[in-house]
C-alpha positions, 0 to 999 in steps of 0.5 A: 500500500502506498501513501502520498503523505505522512498525514495519510499514513498517520491516519491509517495507523490511528487505530494502533495509536489509539490502542497504545494510548489506552496502554499509556493511560494505564502507565506512569507515563500518562503525559505521552501523546500519540504525537510524541510516539509518532515523532519518536518513531519517525525520527528514530526507529523509522528514519532510515528504514525502507519498505516498512509494512503496516504490520511492522509499523503497528507492532512498533507502535504497540511495543515502543518503550514509553521510557525511551519516548520520555527520554527522547522528548526530554521530560 
């Protein structure tokens, strides 16, 4: 599946972000947002990746370490 913009890809991944959001709300990192997760993954893990599949991206969203995101955003 091809996407013409990052916004379109983000919208396609939104259900996975919503699942992760529920996980975040049950953690000690309640202040982490979908946008924080998106920025972390796009600027670190996915930055030099090519031909990622949607299942790989969904897995990354669900399994991303919240402590790493918190360090990344400098909280």
